[in-house]
Each structure stands twice: as structure tokens, then as C-alpha cells.
C-alpha positions as CSV (number, residue, x, y, z in Angstrom):
1,M,22.8,-1.4,-5.8
2,N,20.6,-0.4,-2.8
3,V,20.8,-3.3,-0.4
4,N,17.9,-2.4,1.9
5,L,15.2,0.1,2.6
6,E,17.0,1.5,5.6
7,T,20.0,2.8,3.5
8,A,18.6,3.1,0.0
9,T,19.3,6.4,-1.8
10,T,16.3,8.6,-2.5
11,E,16.1,9.4,-6.2
12,F,13.7,11.6,-8.1
13,I,11.9,11.6,-11.4
14,D,10.0,14.4,-13.0
15,V,6.5,13.6,-14.2
16,P,3.8,16.1,-15.3
17,G,2.8,18.0,-12.2
18,A,5.3,16.7,-9.7
19,R,8.8,15.6,-8.9
20,L,8.4,12.1,-7.4
21,A,10.7,10.7,-4.8
22,Y,11.5,7.0,-4.9
23,R,13.9,4.4,-3.8
24,R,14.8,1.2,-5.5
25,I,15.9,-1.8,-3.5
26,G,17.5,-5.1,-4.7
27,H,19.3,-6.4,-7.8
28,R,18.3,-5.4,-11.3
29,F,16.0,-8.3,-11.6
30,A,13.8,-8.7,-14.7
31,R,10.8,-8.9,-12.3
32,K,9.9,-5.5,-10.8
33,I,7.4,-4.6,-8.1
34,V,6.0,-1.2,-7.3
35,L,4.7,-0.5,-3.8
36,L,1.8,1.8,-3.3
37,Q,1.4,3.2,0.2
38,H,-1.4,3.7,2.7
39,F,-3.2,6.9,3.9
40,T,-0.6,9.6,4.7
41,G,2.2,7.0,4.5
42,T,5.6,7.8,3.1
43,M,8.4,5.5,1.9
44,D,9.6,5.3,5.5
45,A,6.3,3.9,6.6
46,W,7.0,0.6,4.9
47,D,8.3,-2.3,6.9
48,P,11.9,-3.1,6.0
49,A,11.2,-6.7,6.9
50,V,8.7,-6.9,4.0
51,V,10.6,-4.7,1.5
52,N,14.0,-6.2,2.0
53,A,12.7,-9.8,1.8
54,L,10.8,-9.0,-1.4
55,A,14.0,-7.5,-2.9
56,E,15.5,-11.0,-2.7
57,V,13.3,-12.1,-5.7
58,S,12.3,-8.8,-7.3
59,E,13.6,-5.3,-7.8
60,V,11.4,-3.2,-5.5
61,F,10.4,0.4,-6.1
62,V,8.9,2.4,-3.3
63,L,7.7,5.9,-4.0
64,D,6.1,9.0,-2.5
65,N,3.1,10.0,-4.6
66,A,2.5,13.7,-5.5
67,G,2.7,16.0,-2.5
68,V,3.7,13.1,-0.1
69,G,7.0,13.0,1.8
70,A,9.9,14.2,-0.4
71,S,7.8,14.5,-3.5
72,S,6.7,17.9,-4.9
73,G,3.3,18.7,-6.3
74,T,-0.2,18.7,-4.9
75,T,-1.7,15.6,-3.3
76,P,-4.9,14.7,-5.4
77,D,-8.2,14.4,-3.6
78,N,-9.3,11.4,-5.8
79,V,-8.0,7.9,-6.4
80,E,-7.9,8.2,-10.2
81,D,-5.5,11.2,-10.2
82,M,-3.3,9.5,-7.6
83,A,-3.2,6.5,-10.0
84,D,-2.2,8.8,-12.8
85,Y,1.0,9.7,-11.0
86,A,1.8,6.1,-10.2
87,E,1.4,5.3,-13.9
88,A,3.5,8.3,-14.9
89,F,6.2,7.0,-12.5
90,I,6.2,3.5,-14.1
91,S,6.2,4.9,-17.6
92,G,8.8,7.6,-16.9
93,L,11.3,5.1,-15.5
94,G,10.6,2.8,-18.5
95,L,10.0,-0.2,-16.2
96,G,7.9,-2.1,-18.6
97,E,5.7,-4.8,-17.0
98,V,5.6,-4.5,-13.2
99,D,3.8,-6.2,-10.3
100,L,2.0,-4.1,-7.8
101,L,1.7,-4.2,-4.0
102,G,-1.0,-1.8,-2.8
103,F,-1.6,-1.4,0.9
104,S,-4.8,0.3,2.1
105,L,-5.3,3.4,-0.1
106,G,-2.5,2.0,-2.3
107,G,-4.8,-1.0,-2.9
108,F,-7.4,1.4,-4.3
109,L,-4.8,2.8,-6.8
110,A,-3.8,-0.7,-7.8
111,Q,-7.4,-1.6,-8.6
112,V,-7.8,1.5,-10.9
113,M,-4.5,0.8,-12.6
114,A,-5.3,-2.9,-13.2
115,A,-8.8,-2.0,-14.5
116,R,-7.7,0.6,-17.1
117,R,-4.4,-1.1,-18.1
118,R,-2.5,2.0,-19.1
119,V,0.7,0.3,-17.9
120,A,1.5,-3.4,-18.1
121,I,0.8,-5.2,-14.8
122,G,1.9,-8.8,-14.3
123,R,0.5,-9.7,-10.9
124,M,-1.0,-7.7,-8.1
125,V,-1.2,-7.9,-4.3
126,I,-3.8,-5.9,-2.4
127,A,-3.5,-5.7,1.4
128,G,-5.9,-4.1,3.8
129,A,-8.0,-2.4,1.1
130,A,-11.6,-2.0,-0.1
131,P,-13.3,-2.0,-3.4
132,M,-15.2,0.9,-4.9
133,G,-18.4,1.2,-2.8
134,G,-16.8,-0.7,0.0
135,E,-17.1,-0.3,3.8
136,E,-14.8,2.2,5.5
137,H,-14.5,3.7,9.0
138,L,-11.4,5.9,8.3
139,L,-12.1,9.0,10.3
140,E,-13.7,7.1,13.2
141,V,-10.8,4.6,13.5
142,V,-8.1,7.3,13.1
143,G,-9.7,9.5,15.7
144,A,-10.0,6.6,18.2
145,A,-6.4,5.7,17.6
146,F,-5.1,9.2,18.3
147,A,-7.3,9.4,21.4
148,K,-5.5,6.4,23.0
149,N,-2.3,8.5,23.2
150,A,-0.2,5.4,22.4
151,P,3.6,5.7,22.0
152,D,3.0,5.3,18.2
153,V,-0.5,5.8,16.7
154,R,0.1,2.8,14.5
155,L,-0.1,0.5,17.5
156,P,-3.9,1.0,17.9
157,L,-4.4,1.8,14.3
158,F,-2.8,-1.2,12.6
159,F,-2.8,-3.9,15.3
160,T,-5.4,-5.6,17.5
161,P,-5.5,-5.1,21.3
162,S,-4.2,-8.6,22.0
163,D,-0.8,-8.9,23.7
164,R,0.6,-10.9,20.7
165,S,-0.6,-8.3,18.1
166,Q,0.7,-5.4,20.2
167,A,4.1,-7.0,20.6
168,A,4.3,-7.5,16.9
169,G,3.3,-3.9,16.4
170,K,6.1,-2.6,18.6
171,A,8.6,-4.7,16.7
172,F,7.2,-3.3,13.4
173,V,7.5,0.3,14.7
174,E,11.1,-0.3,15.7
175,R,11.9,-1.7,12.3
176,A,10.1,1.2,10.5
177,L,12.2,3.7,12.5
178,A,15.5,2.1,11.7
179,R,16.4,4.5,9.0
180,T,18.2,7.4,10.5
181,N,19.4,9.5,7.5
182,G,17.3,11.2,4.9
183,R,13.9,10.2,6.3
184,D,10.8,11.6,4.6
185,P,9.1,14.6,6.0
186,D,5.5,14.5,7.2
187,N,3.5,17.0,5.2
188,G,0.5,17.0,7.5
189,D,-2.9,18.3,6.4
190,S,-1.8,19.0,2.9
191,V,-1.7,15.2,2.5
192,S,-4.2,13.9,5.0
193,A,-7.1,16.1,4.0
194,P,-7.2,15.3,0.3
195,Q,-6.3,11.6,0.9
196,A,-9.2,11.3,3.4
197,K,-11.5,12.9,0.9
198,A,-10.4,10.4,-1.8
199,I,-10.9,7.4,0.5
200,I,-14.3,8.4,1.6
201,E,-15.5,9.3,-1.9
202,W,-14.2,6.0,-3.3
203,C,-16.1,4.0,-0.7
204,A,-19.2,6.1,-1.1
205,R,-19.2,5.7,-4.9
206,P,-21.9,3.3,-6.2
207,D,-20.6,0.3,-8.2
208,P,-23.7,-1.6,-9.3
209,D,-23.0,-5.4,-9.4
210,H,-19.3,-4.7,-8.7
211,Q,-18.6,-4.1,-12.4
212,S,-15.2,-2.4,-11.6
213,L,-14.0,-5.5,-9.9
214,K,-15.2,-7.8,-12.7
215,T,-13.1,-5.9,-15.3
216,I,-9.9,-6.6,-13.4
217,K,-8.2,-9.5,-15.3
218,T,-4.9,-9.3,-13.4
219,A,-4.1,-12.3,-11.2
220,T,-4.5,-10.8,-7.6
221,L,-3.6,-11.9,-4.1
222,I,-5.8,-10.3,-1.5
223,V,-4.5,-10.2,2.0
224,H,-6.4,-8.9,5.0
225,G,-6.5,-8.9,8.8
226,S,-9.3,-10.7,10.5
227,D,-10.0,-7.7,12.7
228,D,-9.4,-4.7,10.4
229,T,-11.5,-1.9,11.9
230,M,-10.7,0.6,9.2
231,F,-11.7,-1.5,6.2
232,P,-13.5,-4.6,7.6
233,S,-12.6,-8.0,6.2
234,D,-15.9,-8.2,4.3
235,N,-14.3,-6.0,1.8
236,A,-11.6,-8.6,1.1
237,Y,-14.2,-11.3,0.5
238,L,-16.2,-9.0,-1.8
239,M,-13.1,-8.4,-3.9
240,F,-12.3,-12.1,-3.9
241,K,-15.8,-13.1,-5.1
242,N,-16.0,-10.5,-7.9
243,M,-12.5,-10.5,-9.4
244,P,-12.1,-13.1,-12.1
245,D,-8.6,-14.3,-10.9
246,A,-8.2,-13.6,-7.1
247,T,-6.9,-15.5,-4.2
248,L,-7.8,-14.5,-0.6
249,I,-5.8,-14.9,2.6
250,L,-7.1,-13.8,6.0
251,Y,-4.6,-13.6,8.9
252,P,-5.9,-14.3,12.4
253,D,-5.9,-11.8,15.3
254,S,-4.7,-9.1,12.8
255,G,-5.8,-5.6,12.2
256,H,-5.2,-3.2,9.3
257,G,-1.5,-3.8,9.4
258,A,-1.7,-7.5,9.0
259,L,1.2,-7.6,6.5
260,F,3.5,-5.9,9.1
261,Q,2.3,-8.1,12.0
262,Q,3.3,-11.3,10.2
263,P,6.0,-10.1,7.7
264,E,7.7,-13.4,7.2
265,T,4.4,-15.2,6.5
266,F,3.2,-12.3,4.3
267,V,6.4,-12.3,2.2
268,A,6.3,-16.1,1.9
269,H,2.8,-15.9,0.5
270,V,3.7,-13.1,-1.9
271,K,6.8,-14.8,-3.1
272,T,4.8,-18.0,-3.8
273,F,2.1,-16.0,-5.6
274,L,4.6,-14.1,-7.7
275,E,6.4,-17.2,-8.8
276,L,3.3,-19.2,-9.9
């Protein structure tokens, strides 16, 4: 059994087009949750405080999608093909019904997977994401974050300028860097370029009357930061209003990484939601 994200063994599974790297954390619970990561994020970009706490109630699977981190293959430039790989991962491991936690770009994949129902999804958590046709400021926000020359680009990218938010951000970065052995590589432009294209295209794609959201029957918890500059919080409200079975939580003085700013609160909300 892998006790925590910091020490979990990296495993691999072959799916059509790629060899996907993943880690499983927690006991062999009947409940399983698959984590879908943000723009350019690898398994090591998750917050151990979130992953390890979720592993107390569910077997947690974190993975690098095709071309990301330790996974082989080519990173797709559209959300649907990325979702194909996530579905192949779930099917290949024979996981059966799973819950999904999709953060940012991962939340786009979760929406696609829930809408087309190729794999069995019990419940879904979408954090810091946007619906098809939603508002995004990806390149602007990422460019501005790098221009600040912060000790870690995630501090201006994921957290607000307030002292409280920045302090939480520094604690998150420290936790995320705790793993010392077998960390994922950063694959640079081969990941960032196609993923940026996918995000921009998803948000530019018309979705009249939000029909894609209305087809999602999966019970969904939507979590968003009040001051998310990359995907403004109006996106979260739009998803909430158009999904048939959605609950919305907004965290105060929080940016794109709200789930990492308040990991204990976030996990408490997710655990309650999963156990309903």
C-alpha cells in the first residue's frame, strides 16, 4: 500500500498511443477517485495535503496524461483526446465506477467524461475550471505571473496578492516539493503548447444554451476561488446554474489554486460530498 503521495511508487499502464504513469495512494477501498491535473501539471504538482487526506476515505489515483511528466506519447491539443486517455486509463486498470476530481484543465476533461459516459462515474468535483464557451485569460495570466519573477510562479498564478493567501501559497509550494525521489520531469513546450491550444479552443467553442452542461447528470461539486484571474468565478456560477445536479462553493480571498490554499476545508467539503 502506498501511504502518501510523497513516497508512492510510480507505476505504468500501456494504453493505445501512450504508456501512462500513475500513482495510487491509500487502502484498496471500494470507492476510487481519479485526479485530473491542471495546465502543464504533473503528479508532483498535486498538494499532498489534499491527496493524502482524500486517501483516508478513497483509493486515490493520480496520473500523468499522454506526453506529460513520466508518461510517453504525444500531448493532445484538444480536450476530447485528453479525455480519451483518461478513460483508457480507467478502463485499462479495470477500476469500474470512479469519482473524478478535475482541477482547471482537468475539470474540462471531467465534464467531457461525465457527458459522454464511456466510463462509470459516481460523483465529480470540478475545481477552478470553466465550461465549454467559458471565459479564460490563460496566456495573459501566465505571462503576468512569470513577469513577477516570484520564487515559484505558482505564488502569483494560484494565489491572491494578500498576505494571507501568499502565506498559504508558500506552505503549499513547500508541501508540493516534499517528494525528493522519482519526481516527474517537466516536458516544457511539448506539453504547454498543445495544452494551451486545447484550453483556448475549449473556451472559444460556442455552446448554445449551455447544452453540454445540461447533459451532465453526474452529481457535481463545483469549487472555485473568489478571485480566480485565469478562469473567473462567473464560470463556476454558469456551471452551477446549468448542470442538473450541482453544488457550488466559493472560497474567499482565493485565486486559481483555492483548493490548495485551504486544503483542510476543501477536503472536508469533498469528503462530505462523496459520502452523501
